C-alpha positions in Angstrom: 26.5 -18.0 -10.6 27.5 -16.8 -7.0 25.1 -17.6 -4.3 25.1 -15.5 -1.2 27.2 -16.9 1.7 27.6 -20.0 -0.2 30.2 -21.4 -2.9 29.5 -21.1 -6.3 26.8 -23.3 -7.8 27.5 -24.4 -11.5 24.5 -25.3 -13.6 25.5 -27.2 -16.8 23.5 -27.1 -19.7 24.2 -27.7 -23.4 21.6 -25.4 -24.6 20.8 -22.8 -22.0 23.0 -20.4 -20.3 22.8 -19.9 -16.4 21.1 -16.6 -16.9 18.4 -18.0 -19.1 17.9 -21.0 -17.1 17.2 -19.0 -13.9 15.0 -16.6 -16.0 12.9 -19.5 -17.0 12.8 -21.6 -13.8 12.0 -18.4 -11.7 8.7 -18.0 -13.5 7.6 -21.4 -12.7 5.1 -22.6 -9.8 6.7 -24.0 -6.7 5.0 -27.4 -7.3 7.0 -27.5 -10.8 10.2 -26.4 -9.2 10.1 -29.3 -6.7 9.7 -31.7 -9.3 12.6 -30.3 -11.5 14.9 -30.5 -8.4 15.2 -34.1 -9.3 16.6 -33.3 -12.9 20.4 -33.0 -11.5 22.4 -32.2 -8.7 22.9 -28.8 -10.2 19.5 -27.9 -10.7 18.6 -29.0 -7.1 21.7 -26.9 -5.8 20.2 -23.9 -7.9 16.6 -24.1 -6.7 17.6 -24.6 -3.1 19.8 -21.5 -3.0 18.9 -18.4 -1.3 19.9 -16.4 -4.5 17.1 -18.4 -6.7 14.6 -18.3 -3.8 14.9 -14.5 -3.8 14.5 -14.0 -7.4 11.4 -16.5 -7.5 9.8 -14.7 -4.6 10.1 -11.2 -6.5 8.3 -12.7 -9.3 5.6 -14.6 -7.7 1.9 -13.6 -7.9 1.1 -11.5 -5.0 -2.6 -11.4 -5.5 -3.4 -14.6 -4.0 -5.5 -15.1 -0.5 -5.6 -17.9 1.9 -9.1 -18.6 3.3 -9.4 -20.2 6.8 -12.8 -22.1 7.5 -14.2 -24.0 10.4 -17.3 -26.2 11.2 -18.8 -27.7 14.1 -19.2 -31.5 14.2 -20.4 -33.7 16.9 -16.7 -34.3 17.9 -15.7 -30.7 17.9 -14.6 -28.2 15.4 -13.1 -29.1 12.2 -10.7 -26.7 10.3 -9.8 -26.3 6.4 -7.6 -23.6 4.5 -8.2 -22.9 0.9 -6.1 -21.1 -1.9 -8.0 -18.3 -3.6 -6.4 -17.6 -7.0 -9.1 -15.8 -9.1 -12.7 -15.2 -9.8 -13.0 -18.1 -12.1 -11.3 -21.0 -10.5 -12.7 -22.8 -7.5 -10.5 -22.3 -4.4 -8.0 -25.1 -3.7 -8.2 -27.0 -0.7 -4.7 -27.3 1.3 -3.1 -30.1 3.0 -3.1 -29.3 6.8 -1.0 -32.5 7.5 0.7 -30.9 10.5 -2.7 -30.9 12.6 -2.3 -34.8 12.7 1.1 -34.2 14.6 -0.7 -32.6 17.7 -3.1 -33.6 20.5 -6.6 -33.0 19.7 -7.3 -30.4 22.5 -6.2 -27.6 20.1 -9.5 -28.1 18.2 -11.2 -25.5 20.4 -8.8 -22.8 19.3 -7.1 -22.3 16.2 -6.1 -18.9 14.5 -3.9 -17.8 11.5 -1.4 -15.4 13.2 -0.1 -14.1 9.7 1.4 -14.5 6.3 4.6 -13.2 5.1 6.7 -14.0 2.0 5.1 -17.5 1.6 5.3 -18.7 5.3 2.3 -18.8 7.2 2.0 -18.9 11.0 -0.8 -20.3 13.1 -1.5 -20.5 17.0 -3.1 -23.9 17.8 -3.8 -23.1 21.3 -0.8 -24.0 23.2 1.1 -24.7 20.0 2.7 -22.4 17.5 3.4 -23.8 13.8 5.2 -21.9 11.0 4.0 -23.5 7.5 4.9 -23.2 3.9 1.6 -24.2 2.2 3.6 -24.5 -1.3 6.4 -26.8 -0.3 4.2 -28.5 2.7 7.0 -27.9 5.2 6.0 -27.1 8.7 7.8 -26.5 12.0 6.6 -26.4 15.6 8.1 -23.7 17.6 9.1 -24.0 21.2 6.4 -23.4 23.8 6.2 -19.9 25.4 6.7 -19.7 29.1 3.4 -18.0 29.3 0.2 -17.5 27.4 0.3 -14.4 25.3 -2.8 -13.1 23.8 -1.3 -11.2 20.9 1.0 -12.6 18.0 2.6 -11.2 15.1 4.6 -12.8 12.4 6.8 -11.7 9.6 9.6 -13.0 7.3 12.3 -10.3 7.0 13.8 -10.8 3.6 16.8 -8.6 4.2 18.3 -11.0 6.8 16.4 -14.2 5.5 15.0 -14.6 8.9 11.3 -14.7 10.4 10.3 -13.2 13.6 7.4 -13.9 15.9 6.3 -11.4 18.5 4.0 -12.3 21.5 2.7 -9.6 23.7 0.9 -9.8 27.2 -0.8 -7.1 29.2 0.3 -7.8 32.8 -1.4 -7.3 36.0 0.5 -4.0 36.5 -1.2 -2.7 33.3 2.2 -2.8 31.4 2.4 -4.3 27.9 5.7 -6.8 27.7 6.8 -8.7 24.6 8.6 -11.8 23.8 10.3 -12.4 20.4 11.1 -15.6 18.8 13.6 -15.8 15.7 14.3 -18.9 13.7 18.1 -18.3 14.1 18.1 -18.1 17.9 15.3 -21.0 18.2 14.1 -19.6 21.4 12.0 -17.0 23.1 13.4 -13.7 24.7 11.9 -10.8 26.6 12.5 -7.4 25.0 13.5 -4.5 27.0 11.1 -2.0 25.6 7.5 -1.9 27.4 4.4 0.2 27.0 2.3 1.5 30.0 -1.3 1.1 29.7 -4.2 3.2 31.2 -6.7 1.5 33.5 -9.5 -0.1 31.7 -7.6 -1.1 28.7 -8.3 -4.4 26.9 -6.0 -5.7 24.2 -7.9 -7.2 21.4 -5.4 -9.5 20.3 -7.3 -11.8 18.0 -7.6 -9.1 15.3 -3.9 -8.2 15.0 -2.0 -8.0 11.8 1.6 -7.5 10.7 2.5 -5.1 7.8 6.0 -4.1 6.8 7.5 -5.0 10.0 4.8 -3.5 12.3 2.4 -5.4 14.5 -0.9 -3.7 15.0 -3.7 -4.6 17.4 -6.7 -2.6 18.4 -7.1 -1.5 22.1 -10.4 -1.3 23.8 -10.5 1.6 26.4 -13.7 1.8 28.6 -15.6 -0.4 26.1 -14.6 1.7 23.2 -12.1 0.8 20.8 -10.2 3.9 20.3 -6.5 3.2 19.9 -4.4 0.9 18.1 -1.1 -0.6 19.8 1.8 -1.1 17.3 5.2 -2.5 18.0 7.9 -2.5 15.2 9.3 -6.0 14.9 12.7 -4.6 13.9 13.3 -1.8 16.6 11.0 -3.6 19.2 9.4 -0.3 20.3 5.8 0.2 21.3 3.6 3.0 19.9 0.0 3.8 20.7 -2.0 5.5 17.6 -5.5 7.1 18.1 -8.2 6.2 15.8 -10.4 8.8 14.1 -12.5 10.5 17.0 -15.7 9.7 15.3 -15.3 6.0 15.3 -16.7 4.0 18.2 -16.9 0.5 16.6 -14.3 -1.3 14.5 -13.8 -4.7 12.8 -10.8 -6.6 12.2 -7.8 -5.1 10.9 -6.7 -5.8 7.3 -4.3 -4.9 4.4 -5.7 -2.4 1.7 -3.5 -1.1 -0.9 -0.5 -1.9 0.7 -1.5 0.0 3.9 -3.1 -0.8 7.3 -7.1 -0.4 6.9 -10.2 -1.2 9.1 -13.9 -1.1 8.8 -15.4 1.2 11.4 -18.4 3.4 12.2 -20.6 5.0 14.9 -22.8 3.0 17.3 -26.0 5.1 16.3 -25.3 5.1 12.5 -26.0 2.1 10.2 -23.4 2.7 7.7 -19.9 1.4 7.8 -16.8 3.3 6.7 -13.5 2.0 5.4 -10.5 4.0 6.7 -6.8 3.6 5.6 -3.6 4.7 7.3 -1.9 7.1 4.7 1.3 7.4 6.5 3.6 6.2 9.5 2.4 8.0 12.7 4.8 10.4 14.2 5.0 13.3 16.7 4.0 15.8 13.9 1.2 13.4 12.6 -1.9 13.6 14.5 -4.3 12.2 12.0 -2.8 9.3 9.9 -6.0 8.1 8.7 -8.1 8.9 5.7 -11.7 7.8 4.8 -11.7 5.6 1.7 -15.3 4.6 1.2 -18.7 4.2 2.9 -20.5 0.8 2.7 -24.2 0.8 2.2 -26.3 -1.2 3.3 -24.9 -1.9 6.7 -25.9 -5.7 6.3 -23.0 -6.0 3.8 -20.3 -5.0 6.2 -21.4 -7.4 9.0 -20.2 -10.3 6.9 -16.8 -8.8 5.6 -14.0 -11.0 7.1 -11.1 -9.8 5.0 -9.6 -8.3 1.8 -8.5 -9.7 -1.4 -5.9 -8.4 -4.1 -5.8 -5.5 -1.7 -8.4 -3.7 -3.5 -11.5 -5.9 -2.8 -13.4 -7.1 0.2 -14.3 -10.7 0.9 -17.9 -11.4 2.0 -19.6 -14.5 3.5 -23.3 -14.8 2.9 -25.6 -15.2 5.7 -25.5 -19.0 5.6 -21.8 -18.6 6.1 -21.0 -21.1 3.3 -21.1 -19.0 0.2 -18.1 -16.7 -0.6 -18.2 -13.4 -2.6 -16.0 -10.6 -3.2 -17.0 -7.0 -3.4 -15.4 -4.5 -5.5 -15.9 -0.9 -4.1 -15.1 0.9 -7.3 -17.8 -0.8 -9.3 -19.9 -1.5 -6.2 -20.5 -5.2 -7.6 -20.9 -8.1 -5.3 -19.8 -11.3 -7.0 -20.1 -15.0 -5.9 -16.8 -17.1 -6.2 -17.0 -20.7 -7.3 -16.6 -23.3 -4.5 -15.5 -27.0 -4.2 -17.8 -29.6 -2.8 -15.6 -30.0 0.3 -16.8 -26.5 1.4 -20.2 -27.6 2.5 -20.8 -27.0 6.2 -17.8 -24.8 6.6 -17.9 -21.1 8.0 -15.4 -18.6 6.6 -13.5 -17.2 9.3 -10.2 -15.4 8.3 -8.7 -14.4 4.9 -5.0 -13.3 4.6 -2.8 -12.2 1.7 -0.5 -14.8 0.4 2.3 -15.3 -1.9 3.7 -18.8 -3.0 7.4 -19.2 -2.3 10.3 -21.7 -1.6 11.3 -19.9 1.7 12.2 -22.6 4.1 10.6 -23.0 7.7 14.0 -24.3 9.0 
């Protein structure tokens, strides 16, 4: 069995061929695979190989979500993360052991930057951590030289490396970016920059990275009217106009493998779901298509993410109950919860897939 960039890995078995063994193991959970690494040196080498990691990732369930929660206590905020698998299984609380490795000052600010191919990136105030919830590996990245408001994260499978993009709007109204990669283990400033008109505020805390592009809404004269995007591979900025009828927007999220947002008119109670149907270009003036209208407006106020790329996650008015809304059937369904969720507020939801991808 030939492994990319490595010598041949031999898997000895008296009853199974190499191909059959890979076929079976690649369909197991990460938890089971970590146990099977102890069977033999050959199995350990196979499961650790980039060849097997790629095959396992391609066959993993991509309809999972991670839900980020917080609650205020007398000592400050506490945070939790849960894995959402399906409608009938209570979401599984995940071990955030990396939080014990930092000082407690970050408790005033923690945010999920993004999730890509099984790796999750979080911003803990002055810290940045890359974490694999399935293998429980985590890694703290070198500190940035300056506080950048906008962060985007993606694991690029073609080159087996992850990239983190950090963007800052300087006093001269120019967006500049710094990039971190696992291989370089350092931050570097990119040559590309983007001039910004006066009055622009970069709303970085609702940014999202999809297929190598970092998107974030831009607020111009108190109206969110444009998206700023930067391709993580080409490292080039673009500004994309939103539909002219939109004067208010919610957080960005993934919908049917495309960029989407909830928006509407200041004077109208209804909320609309818009989806980007094609990559913006010089010949494409309007890359957005309205997918649906949500009624009543109170429903949209508590939507904080998507699930399975086709349902909307909705928290109750008390912030503790979690529901999903299916726009096709227009049905709102309450999801089962663990007892540990009492007192927590649902803040963020991101798409997730279990994988063996290493943080190192």
